C-alpha positions, 0 to 999 in steps of 0.5 A: 563392785567394791563396797561403796557408800550404801545408797549413794546419791550418784555413782559413775563406773569406768572400765580402763585399760592399762595405759597412760591415756587411762590415767588422764581420763580417770583424773579428769573424770574425778575432777568433773564429777566433783565439780558437779557435786559442789566441790570447790576448784582447789578440791577438784584439782586435789581429788583429780591429782589423787585419782591421777596418782592412784591410777598411775600406780595401778597402771605402772606398779599393779598391772605393769602396763599389761594390755590384758589387765583392766583397772576399774574405777567407781566414783560415788557422792553421798551427802557430803563426801565423794568416794573414788575406789580404784581396783587393778588386777596386779599382784599387790604389795605390802603397804604397811612398811611405807613411811608417811613421806619417803626419804628424798635420797631414796626416791629415784623415779617413784615413791611419791604417789601415796604420800601425795594422795594422803595429802590431797584427800581426807581419807586414804585406804588400801586393800589387797585382794587374793581372788581375784588378785589386785589392789584396791585404793579408796580415796574420800574427799569431803564436800562442804556446801 
């Protein structure tokens, strides 16, 4: 399990395959979880879309649709924030050179996921793991009660 908030009020864990169905399941699960903990509809939509993008990146770019590779997702709620951590089993990438928003002329089929995630959550972090290999994406969405 990744380094989630210590003593969360609630936590949910998903073990997903590298399929398009998992992308949909992850986004819907995150939005439902957020709704249960008081995030407004706009916030639920935004978090669900950010999770959708993160899992899509894990399926397509991380695991490259490999059926034997898994995606793990943890959602936790603590006081006033929801944390979603997504980890794939891919080779990882260097996120240091990525622009805040890519030049539209350079976008063909991809390149919008990370900028969209940044727009839809309060915090986004990426971490590469060597052993076992993979990339971990952490999304934090603040909840105001």
